[in-house]
N, C-alpha and C positions, 0 to 999 in steps of 0.2 A: 272886356271885363269877363272873368271866369264865374260860371255858375256856382251856386252853393252845393248842388248835387256832385259836381266834379270834384269840388274841394273835399267833400265827405268821402268820396270814392278813394281819391289819392291818399287822404289821411288814413283811411282804413287800411289800405294796401300797405303803406309804410309802417304803420303800428303793428300789422300782422307780421311783416318782416322782422321788425325789432323783437317782437315776442318770441317768434320762432328761433331766432338766433340765441336769445338768452336761454330759452328751454332746451335748445340743442346743446349749448355749451354746459348747462347744468347736468344734462344727461351723461355727457361724456366725462366731465371733470369731477362730478359729484361735490359741488360747493355747498356750504351750509345753507339753510333756507334763509337765514338772515341776509346773507350776501346776495343770493339770487333774487330774493324779493325786492331789495333795494335797487339792484340793477334792472330788473323788470320794470319797476315804477320809473326809474329815471330814463331808460331807453325809450318807453312809450311816450313819456313827456317830451323827450327831445324830438321824437318823430312828428308829434302833434304840433309842437311850437314851430319846428322848422317848416313844416307844410303851410301852417297858417301864415307865417312871416313871408314865405316865398310868394304866395298868391295874395299878398296884401294890396 
């Protein structure tokens, strides 16, 4: 069984990767704020959900 601390560290890592990807793409392609905000929210949610489901 994996500890809660490791879950939090892994989840924070993948959430930061997802956020960095969206911020980087937004800086390169100049998406509207409405698009980048929704993408940011969805990517962080997917990263958190995927991590929590993986370590279920």
